[in-house]
C-alpha positions as CSV (number, residue, x, y, z in Angstrom):
1,M,-49.1,-27.2,31.3
2,E,-52.4,-25.5,32.1
3,K,-53.3,-25.4,35.8
4,R,-56.5,-24.9,37.7
5,W,-56.5,-22.3,40.5
6,K,-58.6,-23.4,43.4
7,L,-59.7,-20.3,45.4
8,P,-60.1,-20.5,49.2
9,V,-63.3,-20.6,51.3
10,W,-63.7,-19.5,54.9
11,D,-66.3,-18.2,57.3
12,A,-66.1,-14.4,57.4
13,N,-67.5,-14.1,60.9
14,T,-65.0,-16.6,62.3
15,V,-62.2,-14.8,60.6
16,L,-63.3,-11.5,62.2
17,Q,-63.6,-13.0,65.7
18,L,-60.1,-14.6,65.4
19,Q,-58.6,-11.3,64.0
20,S,-60.0,-9.4,67.0
21,S,-58.3,-11.7,69.5
22,L,-55.0,-12.3,67.6
23,K,-54.6,-8.7,66.3
24,V,-52.7,-9.9,63.2
25,N,-53.3,-9.3,59.5
26,T,-56.7,-10.6,58.4
27,V,-55.0,-12.7,55.6
28,I,-53.2,-14.7,58.3
29,C,-56.6,-15.3,60.1
30,Q,-58.2,-16.4,56.8
31,I,-55.4,-19.1,56.4
32,L,-55.7,-20.2,60.0
33,V,-59.5,-20.6,59.9
34,Q,-59.2,-22.7,56.7
35,R,-56.9,-25.0,58.7
36,G,-59.3,-25.4,61.6
37,I,-57.4,-23.0,63.8
38,D,-60.4,-20.8,64.7
39,T,-59.9,-19.7,68.3
40,F,-57.2,-17.9,70.3
41,E,-56.3,-21.1,72.2
42,K,-55.9,-23.2,69.1
43,A,-53.8,-20.5,67.6
44,K,-51.6,-20.3,70.7
45,Q,-51.1,-24.1,70.6
46,F,-50.4,-24.0,66.9
47,F,-47.8,-21.2,67.0
48,R,-46.3,-22.2,70.4
49,P,-46.2,-26.0,70.4
50,Q,-45.2,-27.7,73.7
51,L,-43.9,-31.2,74.4
52,S,-46.6,-31.2,77.1
53,D,-49.1,-31.2,74.2
54,L,-48.2,-34.8,73.4
55,H,-50.8,-37.3,74.4
56,S,-50.2,-40.0,77.1
57,P,-49.0,-43.2,75.4
58,W,-51.3,-45.2,77.7
59,L,-54.3,-43.9,75.8
60,M,-53.3,-46.2,72.9
61,K,-55.1,-49.6,72.8
62,D,-52.9,-52.5,73.9
63,M,-50.1,-50.2,75.2
64,D,-50.3,-51.9,78.7
65,L,-50.0,-55.4,77.0
66,A,-47.0,-54.3,74.9
67,V,-45.1,-52.8,77.8
68,E,-45.9,-55.8,80.0
69,R,-44.6,-58.2,77.3
70,V,-41.4,-56.2,76.8
71,L,-40.7,-56.1,80.6
72,R,-41.4,-59.9,80.8
73,A,-38.8,-60.3,78.1
74,F,-36.3,-58.3,80.2
75,H,-37.1,-60.4,83.3
76,I,-36.7,-63.8,81.7
77,K,-33.8,-62.7,79.5
78,E,-35.3,-63.3,76.1
79,K,-33.7,-62.1,72.9
80,I,-35.7,-59.2,71.3
81,L,-35.7,-58.6,67.5
82,V,-36.7,-55.1,66.3
83,Y,-38.1,-55.6,62.8
84,G,-39.0,-52.8,60.3
85,D,-39.6,-51.8,56.7
86,Y,-36.9,-50.7,54.3
87,D,-38.1,-47.1,53.8
88,V,-37.3,-44.0,55.9
89,D,-40.2,-44.6,58.3
90,G,-39.2,-48.2,58.8
91,T,-35.5,-47.7,59.2
92,T,-35.8,-44.7,61.6
93,S,-38.4,-46.7,63.6
94,V,-36.0,-49.6,64.0
95,A,-33.1,-47.3,64.8
96,C,-35.1,-45.5,67.6
97,M,-36.4,-48.7,69.2
98,F,-33.1,-50.6,68.9
99,R,-31.1,-47.7,70.5
100,F,-33.6,-47.3,73.3
101,L,-33.8,-51.0,74.1
102,Q,-30.1,-51.4,73.9
103,S,-29.7,-48.6,76.4
104,V,-31.7,-50.6,79.0
105,Y,-31.2,-54.2,78.0
106,P,-28.3,-56.1,76.4
107,T,-29.9,-58.7,74.1
108,V,-31.4,-56.9,71.2
109,G,-31.0,-57.3,67.4
110,F,-32.6,-55.7,64.4
111,Y,-33.8,-57.0,61.0
112,I,-34.7,-55.1,57.8
113,P,-36.2,-57.3,55.0
114,H,-34.5,-57.0,51.6
115,R,-36.8,-55.1,49.2
116,Y,-36.4,-57.6,46.3
117,R,-35.7,-60.9,47.9
118,E,-38.3,-60.6,50.6
119,G,-40.7,-57.8,49.7
120,Y,-42.6,-55.4,51.9
121,G,-43.3,-56.1,55.6
122,I,-43.0,-59.3,57.6
123,S,-41.3,-62.1,55.6
124,Q,-41.0,-65.8,56.2
125,Q,-37.2,-65.4,55.9
126,G,-37.3,-62.8,58.7
127,I,-39.2,-65.2,61.0
128,H,-36.7,-68.0,60.2
129,Y,-33.8,-65.6,61.0
130,A,-35.5,-64.9,64.4
131,K,-35.9,-68.6,65.1
132,E,-32.4,-69.6,64.0
133,N,-30.9,-66.9,66.2
134,G,-33.0,-67.5,69.3
135,F,-35.2,-64.4,69.2
136,S,-38.5,-65.1,70.9
137,L,-40.1,-61.6,70.8
138,I,-40.3,-59.5,67.6
139,I,-41.3,-55.8,67.8
140,S,-42.4,-54.9,64.2
141,L,-42.5,-51.3,63.3
142,D,-44.2,-49.6,60.3
143,C,-45.5,-53.1,59.2
144,G,-47.3,-56.2,60.5
145,I,-50.9,-55.1,60.7
146,K,-51.8,-57.2,57.6
147,S,-49.4,-60.1,58.2
148,I,-52.0,-62.4,59.7
149,E,-50.7,-65.8,58.4
150,L,-47.0,-65.0,59.0
151,I,-47.5,-63.8,62.6
152,Q,-49.6,-67.0,63.2
153,Y,-46.7,-69.0,61.7
154,A,-44.3,-67.2,64.1
155,K,-46.6,-68.0,67.0
156,E,-46.4,-71.7,66.1
157,L,-42.6,-71.4,66.3
158,S,-43.0,-69.8,69.9
159,I,-42.2,-66.3,68.7
160,D,-44.4,-63.5,70.0
161,F,-45.1,-60.3,68.1
162,I,-45.8,-56.8,69.2
163,V,-47.0,-54.9,66.1
164,C,-46.5,-51.1,65.9
165,D,-48.1,-49.9,62.7
166,H,-50.0,-47.0,61.3
167,H,-51.5,-48.5,58.1
168,L,-55.2,-49.0,58.0
169,P,-56.1,-52.4,59.5
170,D,-58.4,-55.0,57.8
171,N,-61.3,-56.5,59.7
172,Q,-59.1,-59.4,60.8
173,L,-56.1,-58.6,62.9
174,P,-52.9,-60.7,63.3
175,P,-52.5,-62.9,66.4
176,A,-50.0,-60.6,68.1
177,V,-49.7,-60.3,71.9
178,A,-50.2,-56.5,71.4
179,I,-51.2,-54.3,68.5
180,L,-50.3,-50.6,68.7
181,N,-52.1,-48.8,65.9
182,P,-54.3,-45.7,66.5
183,K,-56.3,-46.5,63.4
184,Q,-57.6,-49.8,64.8
185,I,-61.2,-50.1,66.0
186,N,-61.8,-49.3,69.7
187,C,-58.4,-47.5,70.0
188,N,-59.2,-44.3,71.9
189,Y,-55.9,-42.6,71.1
190,P,-56.8,-39.0,70.2
191,Y,-54.5,-38.5,67.2
192,K,-54.9,-41.0,64.4
193,E,-52.2,-39.9,61.9
194,L,-48.9,-40.9,63.5
195,C,-46.4,-42.5,61.2
196,G,-44.8,-45.9,62.1
197,C,-41.9,-44.2,63.9
198,G,-44.4,-42.1,65.8
199,V,-46.2,-45.3,67.1
200,G,-42.8,-46.8,68.0
201,F,-41.9,-43.5,69.8
202,K,-45.1,-43.9,71.9
203,L,-44.0,-47.4,73.0
204,I,-40.6,-46.0,73.9
205,T,-42.3,-43.2,76.0
206,A,-44.4,-45.7,77.8
207,L,-41.5,-48.0,78.5
208,S,-39.5,-45.1,79.8
209,E,-42.3,-44.1,82.2
210,K,-42.6,-47.7,83.5
211,L,-38.9,-48.0,84.0
212,G,-38.8,-44.7,85.9
213,L,-36.5,-43.0,83.3
214,A,-36.4,-39.2,82.8
215,A,-38.8,-37.9,80.1
216,S,-35.7,-36.5,78.3
217,I,-34.6,-40.1,77.5
218,S,-37.5,-40.5,75.0
219,Y,-36.8,-37.2,73.3
220,E,-33.3,-38.4,72.4
221,Y,-34.9,-40.0,69.3
222,I,-37.2,-37.1,68.3
223,D,-34.9,-36.1,65.4
224,L,-35.4,-39.4,63.8
225,V,-39.1,-39.2,64.4
226,A,-39.1,-35.9,62.5
227,C,-37.3,-37.5,59.6
228,A,-40.0,-40.2,59.4
229,I,-42.8,-37.7,59.6
230,A,-41.3,-35.6,56.8
231,A,-40.6,-38.6,54.5
232,D,-43.8,-40.5,55.1
233,I,-46.1,-37.6,53.9
234,V,-48.4,-37.8,57.0
235,P,-50.4,-34.8,58.0
236,L,-48.4,-32.0,59.7
237,T,-51.2,-31.4,62.2
238,G,-51.6,-32.0,65.9
239,E,-49.2,-34.3,67.5
240,N,-47.2,-34.8,64.2
241,R,-46.6,-31.1,64.0
242,T,-45.4,-31.0,67.6
243,L,-43.0,-34.0,67.1
244,A,-41.7,-32.5,63.8
245,Y,-41.3,-29.0,65.4
246,F,-39.1,-30.4,68.3
247,G,-37.5,-33.0,66.1
248,L,-36.3,-30.2,63.8
249,K,-35.1,-28.3,66.8
250,K,-32.9,-31.3,67.7
251,V,-31.7,-31.7,64.1
252,N,-30.4,-28.1,64.3
253,E,-29.0,-28.2,67.8
254,N,-27.9,-31.7,68.6
255,P,-28.7,-34.4,65.9
256,C,-27.7,-38.0,66.2
257,V,-24.4,-38.8,64.6
258,G,-26.0,-40.4,61.6
259,I,-28.1,-37.4,60.7
260,K,-25.1,-35.2,61.3
261,A,-23.0,-37.3,58.9
262,L,-25.7,-37.1,56.1
263,L,-26.0,-33.4,56.5
264,Q,-22.2,-32.8,56.5
265,L,-21.8,-34.9,53.4
266,A,-24.6,-32.9,51.6
267,G,-22.8,-29.7,52.6
268,M,-25.7,-28.3,54.7
269,Q,-24.6,-25.5,56.9
270,K,-27.7,-23.3,57.2
271,E,-30.7,-23.9,59.4
272,I,-32.4,-27.2,58.5
273,H,-36.1,-27.0,57.6
274,I,-38.6,-29.8,57.0
275,N,-38.0,-29.7,53.2
276,N,-34.3,-30.4,53.9
277,L,-35.4,-33.7,55.6
278,V,-37.6,-34.5,52.6
279,F,-35.1,-33.7,49.9
280,I,-31.7,-34.4,51.6
281,I,-32.2,-37.1,54.3
282,A,-35.1,-39.1,52.8
283,P,-33.8,-39.8,49.3
284,R,-30.4,-41.0,50.6
285,V,-32.1,-43.4,53.2
286,N,-34.7,-44.6,50.7
287,A,-31.9,-45.2,48.1
288,A,-30.2,-47.7,50.3
289,G,-33.3,-50.0,50.0
290,R,-34.0,-49.2,46.4
291,M,-30.5,-49.8,45.1
292,D,-28.9,-52.2,47.6
293,D,-29.7,-53.1,51.3
294,A,-31.5,-50.8,53.8
295,K,-29.8,-52.4,56.8
296,K,-27.0,-49.9,56.4
297,A,-29.5,-47.0,56.9
298,V,-30.2,-48.4,60.4
299,Q,-26.5,-49.0,61.0
300,L,-26.0,-45.3,60.2
301,F,-28.7,-44.1,62.6
302,I,-27.4,-46.3,65.5
303,E,-23.7,-45.5,64.9
304,K,-22.0,-43.4,67.7
305,D,-18.6,-42.8,66.0
306,M,-18.5,-39.9,63.5
307,Q,-15.9,-41.4,61.2
308,A,-17.8,-44.7,61.0
309,A,-21.0,-42.8,60.4
310,L,-19.4,-40.8,57.6
311,Q,-18.4,-44.0,55.8
312,L,-22.0,-45.3,56.1
313,A,-23.4,-42.0,54.9
314,E,-21.0,-42.1,51.9
315,M,-22.5,-45.5,51.0
316,L,-26.0,-44.0,51.2
317,H,-24.9,-41.0,49.2
318,N,-23.5,-43.3,46.5
319,D,-26.7,-45.4,46.4
320,N,-28.6,-42.1,45.9
321,T,-26.3,-41.1,43.1
322,D,-26.9,-44.4,41.4
323,R,-30.6,-44.0,42.0
324,K,-30.6,-40.5,40.4
325,E,-28.8,-41.8,37.4
326,A,-31.2,-44.6,36.9
327,D,-34.2,-42.3,37.5
328,T,-32.9,-39.7,34.9
329,T,-32.1,-42.4,32.3
330,I,-35.4,-44.3,32.7
331,T,-37.5,-41.1,32.8
332,A,-35.9,-40.0,29.5
333,E,-36.5,-43.4,27.9
334,A,-40.1,-43.4,29.1
335,L,-40.9,-39.9,27.8
336,T,-39.5,-41.0,24.4
337,I,-41.8,-44.0,24.4
338,I,-44.8,-41.8,25.3
339,E,-44.1,-39.2,22.7
340,N,-43.6,-41.8,20.0
341,D,-47.1,-43.2,20.6
342,I,-49.3,-41.3,18.1
343,N,-52.3,-41.8,20.3
344,H,-50.8,-40.6,23.6
345,I,-52.4,-37.1,23.5
346,H,-55.9,-38.7,23.5
347,K,-55.2,-41.1,26.4
348,K,-56.2,-40.6,30.0
349,T,-53.5,-42.9,31.3
350,T,-49.8,-43.7,30.8
351,V,-48.5,-47.3,30.9
352,V,-44.9,-47.8,29.9
353,Y,-42.7,-51.0,30.1
354,Q,-39.1,-51.9,29.4
355,E,-37.7,-55.1,30.8
356,H,-34.3,-53.6,31.7
357,W,-35.5,-50.8,33.9
358,H,-34.4,-50.9,37.5
359,K,-37.4,-51.8,39.6
360,G,-36.2,-49.8,42.6
361,V,-36.9,-46.5,40.8
362,V,-40.1,-47.2,38.7
363,G,-42.3,-45.5,41.3
364,I,-40.2,-42.3,41.2
365,V,-40.2,-42.4,37.4
366,A,-44.0,-42.7,37.5
367,S,-44.2,-39.5,39.5
368,R,-41.7,-37.8,37.1
369,L,-43.9,-38.7,34.1
370,I,-46.9,-37.2,35.8
371,E,-45.1,-33.9,36.0
372,K,-44.9,-33.9,32.2
373,H,-48.1,-35.8,31.3
374,Y,-50.6,-35.3,34.1
375,R,-52.6,-38.5,34.2
376,P,-52.7,-41.8,36.2
377,T,-49.4,-43.5,35.4
378,I,-47.9,-47.0,35.6
379,V,-44.2,-47.8,35.0
380,L,-43.4,-51.5,34.6
381,T,-40.2,-53.6,34.3
382,K,-39.3,-57.3,34.3
383,S,-38.8,-59.2,37.5
384,G,-37.9,-62.9,37.1
385,A,-40.5,-64.5,34.9
386,Y,-43.1,-61.7,35.4
387,I,-43.7,-58.0,34.8
388,T,-43.9,-55.8,37.9
389,G,-44.1,-52.1,38.6
390,S,-45.5,-49.1,40.4
391,A,-48.5,-46.9,39.8
392,R,-49.1,-43.2,40.8
393,S,-52.2,-41.2,40.6
394,V,-53.2,-37.6,40.0
395,A,-54.7,-35.6,43.0
396,G,-58.2,-36.6,43.7
397,F,-58.4,-39.8,41.7
398,N,-58.7,-43.3,43.3
399,L,-56.0,-45.2,41.5
400,Y,-56.5,-48.4,43.6
401,E,-60.1,-48.7,42.5
402,A,-59.1,-48.4,38.8
403,I,-56.4,-51.1,39.2
404,Y,-58.9,-53.3,41.2
405,A,-61.3,-53.1,38.1
406,C,-58.5,-54.7,36.0
407,R,-57.7,-57.4,38.5
408,D,-58.5,-60.2,36.1
409,Y,-55.3,-59.4,34.2
410,L,-53.1,-59.3,37.3
411,M,-51.3,-61.9,39.5
412,G,-51.1,-59.5,42.4
413,Y,-51.7,-55.9,43.4
414,G,-51.8,-53.7,46.5
415,G,-51.7,-50.1,47.5
416,H,-54.0,-47.2,48.3
417,F,-55.8,-44.2,46.8
418,A,-52.7,-42.5,45.4
419,A,-50.1,-45.2,44.7
420,A,-50.0,-49.0,44.1
421,G,-47.8,-51.9,43.0
422,L,-48.8,-54.7,40.7
423,T,-47.5,-57.9,39.1
424,L,-48.7,-59.6,35.9
425,K,-47.8,-62.1,33.2
426,A,-46.1,-60.7,30.0
427,E,-48.9,-62.0,27.8
428,N,-51.5,-59.9,29.7
429,L,-49.7,-56.6,29.4
430,S,-51.5,-55.3,26.3
431,A,-55.0,-56.3,27.6
432,F,-54.2,-54.8,31.1
433,S,-53.1,-51.5,29.5
434,Q,-56.3,-51.3,27.5
435,A,-58.5,-52.2,30.5
436,F,-56.7,-49.7,32.7
437,E,-57.3,-46.9,30.1
438,T,-61.0,-47.9,29.9
439,A,-61.4,-48.0,33.7
440,V,-59.8,-44.6,34.2
441,N,-61.6,-43.1,31.2
442,E,-65.0,-44.2,32.5
443,T,-64.5,-42.9,36.1
444,I,-62.2,-39.9,36.1
445,D,-63.5,-36.3,36.3
446,P,-61.9,-34.5,33.3
447,N,-61.0,-31.6,35.7
448,L,-58.7,-34.0,37.6
449,L,-56.5,-34.2,34.5
450,I,-55.6,-30.6,34.9
451,P,-53.2,-30.0,37.9
452,E,-54.7,-27.9,40.7
453,I,-53.0,-25.1,42.7
454,C,-54.7,-24.6,46.0
455,I,-54.6,-20.9,46.9
456,A,-54.5,-20.0,50.6
457,A,-55.5,-16.3,50.2
458,E,-55.4,-13.3,48.0
459,V,-53.0,-10.5,49.0
460,Q,-51.9,-7.1,47.9
461,L,-48.2,-6.2,47.5
462,K,-48.7,-3.8,50.4
463,D,-49.5,-6.8,52.7
464,I,-46.2,-8.5,52.0
465,T,-44.0,-7.1,54.8
466,L,-41.2,-8.6,56.8
467,G,-43.7,-8.9,59.8
468,F,-46.2,-10.8,57.6
469,Y,-43.5,-13.1,56.3
470,N,-42.2,-13.8,59.8
471,I,-45.7,-14.9,60.9
472,I,-45.9,-17.2,57.9
473,C,-42.6,-18.7,58.9
474,Q,-44.0,-19.4,62.3
475,M,-46.5,-21.7,60.7
476,E,-43.7,-24.2,59.9
477,P,-43.0,-27.0,59.7
478,F,-45.0,-27.3,56.5
479,G,-46.5,-30.5,55.1
480,P,-49.8,-32.2,54.2
481,E,-52.8,-30.3,55.7
482,N,-50.4,-27.5,56.7
483,M,-48.8,-26.6,53.4
484,Q,-46.7,-23.5,52.8
485,P,-49.4,-20.8,51.9
486,V,-49.8,-20.1,48.2
487,F,-51.0,-16.5,47.5
488,L,-52.9,-15.0,44.7
489,I,-51.9,-11.4,43.7
490,K,-54.1,-9.8,41.1
491,N,-53.5,-6.9,38.6
492,L,-49.8,-6.8,38.6
493,I,-47.8,-5.3,35.7
494,D,-44.2,-5.8,34.5
495,T,-42.0,-2.9,35.2
496,G,-40.0,-3.6,32.1
497,Y,-37.1,-5.0,34.1
498,S,-38.3,-8.7,34.1
499,K,-36.0,-10.9,32.1
500,I,-35.3,-14.5,31.1
501,V,-32.4,-16.1,32.9
502,K,-30.5,-19.2,31.8
503,E,-32.9,-19.6,28.9
504,E,-35.5,-21.4,31.1
505,H,-36.5,-19.2,34.0
506,I,-38.0,-15.7,34.5
507,R,-36.6,-13.1,36.9
508,F,-39.7,-11.0,37.6
509,V,-39.8,-7.3,38.6
510,L,-43.5,-6.5,39.0
511,K,-45.6,-3.6,40.4
512,Q,-49.0,-3.0,41.8
513,N,-50.0,0.6,42.3
514,N,-46.9,2.2,43.7
515,Q,-45.4,-1.1,45.2
516,T,-42.7,-3.1,43.4
517,I,-41.4,-6.6,44.1
518,T,-39.0,-9.1,42.5
519,G,-39.6,-12.8,42.0
520,I,-38.3,-15.9,40.4
521,G,-40.3,-18.4,38.2
522,F,-38.5,-21.6,37.4
523,N,-39.0,-23.2,34.0
524,M,-41.5,-20.4,33.0
525,A,-39.6,-18.7,30.1
526,H,-42.5,-19.8,27.8
527,L,-44.8,-17.3,29.7
528,F,-42.5,-14.3,29.1
529,P,-44.8,-12.9,26.3
530,L,-47.5,-12.3,28.9
531,L,-45.1,-9.9,30.6
532,A,-43.8,-8.3,27.4
533,A,-47.4,-7.4,26.4
534,Q,-47.4,-4.9,29.3
535,K,-50.9,-6.0,30.3
536,L,-52.2,-6.8,33.8
537,I,-51.5,-10.3,35.0
538,D,-52.5,-12.4,38.0
539,V,-49.8,-14.4,39.8
540,V,-49.9,-17.3,42.2
541,C,-46.8,-17.6,44.4
542,T,-45.2,-18.3,47.7
543,I,-43.1,-15.7,49.6
544,D,-39.4,-16.2,50.1
545,L,-36.6,-14.3,51.7
546,N,-33.8,-13.8,49.2
547,E,-30.3,-13.3,50.8
548,Y,-27.6,-11.8,48.5
549,M,-24.4,-10.1,49.4
550,G,-25.5,-9.7,53.0
551,E,-28.8,-8.1,52.1
552,K,-32.2,-9.7,52.8
553,N,-35.2,-8.9,50.6
554,L,-38.6,-10.5,50.3
555,Q,-39.3,-12.0,46.9
556,L,-42.1,-14.0,45.2
557,R,-41.5,-17.6,44.1
558,V,-43.9,-17.6,41.2
559,I,-45.9,-20.8,40.5
560,D,-48.2,-19.7,37.7
561,V,-49.2,-16.6,35.7
562,K,-52.4,-15.7,33.9
563,P,-53.8,-12.6,32.2
564,S,-56.0,-10.6,34.6
565,A,-59.7,-11.0,34.0
């Protein structure tokens, strides 16, 4: 698949000033300036984060009301229910809050809605559970900001809500006793991009202060906060980066029993990085809600006994195995449907439907299909009497607006710029598919249908030293708005030792002037003729450390190759 290379832009004077104060390779300074790190002080805070960098929780709107209401519940011995969504952010949020409250107060329960029976967020069934079991205060985490009618209903049943959420609020807010959300209007909290677990962590921090507990008590939960940040794809900037940095430190040194069990089951023995949380922890936790019931993810994260935790981790592991099997099977079926459509190469969208597909994985399948056919994609299945499914976009295209334009054919829809869910009647499927194709065709920039690689800087092979690599590593944890730097290296030539491995990949051995370097390019065998031609090539890549037989050598992880201009 052809890819667009987006070259970086920076202010040369700012780079020079930063380089004169940091005394590091100019390329590093170029990357930092692009990321808004343009002074010595900002660089110091970036490379050496401190827990003291975290903002006071009391800066968040309604924090005083939330703390006061929880303390009143303690005083009059109310039952408190911790309520959260079924994904990683929701389940880690609930586990953190439940563990903290239970450490200081005896009468606490938790509730996770069932993905299919109740759907996302606050449910009537959850409120009835609270009423029937005598809970008069619900702390909702990673949900609630849009649940106006249901929180009003709970109020009529004498159940109060404290909402801890990070999703963008509407103009009307729910009638909760306190709403903690840095994105709400008139909230002066300096950092707006916390995940749901991050907002809950702020409430824990404030409660700890009010109860006179040591600051270290709050940090007991920072490993779970890091998991939520990694999984929820929030920016790895500012406070999120600090929380993720110290959360990873705890994961490596002293994780909670649940995380330890998941890592042990996955056979992880090396140092854990943010991508391990994304690709090992997150899929197993999410699979619980996709394939069965997410309550067991919370049970895992609050468990204190290692043997019991290993049993729960095994359940999540099995759910993830089932999820992968469903994902692989459905993706293969969907690709066959697409490729059997004689018009598919002319389309700007993909819409596929089979009534037997598992609705827990249709969103994942949509993302898989985009890897093969890069265009806005909807994967649909049957749910009861209706058709339901998930949509995923390509970078830069507002998917939600395209679906909104087709709303006349839908019973329900919701989502945001990059992803959405929708429900429709079977008789409207064909008309909706055509309307969606038209809506996208009329509004999408054709360039957005070509995947883009954002290049951080151009380097020479002589720049790629162990010292350079070590500074890049200090930019971790990587994630949105602080991605692992992708480099452009121009005018390379094959040494003659590059080769295809396992019929799909290329093992590169390249040189520039008198410098030589190795690299690996996965699923790139089709590009081997470019090397065999013995002409100059340009490569985009990241830099890795390859460890083999006790030796450590820098290598390129090649992303794309083109002939040099």
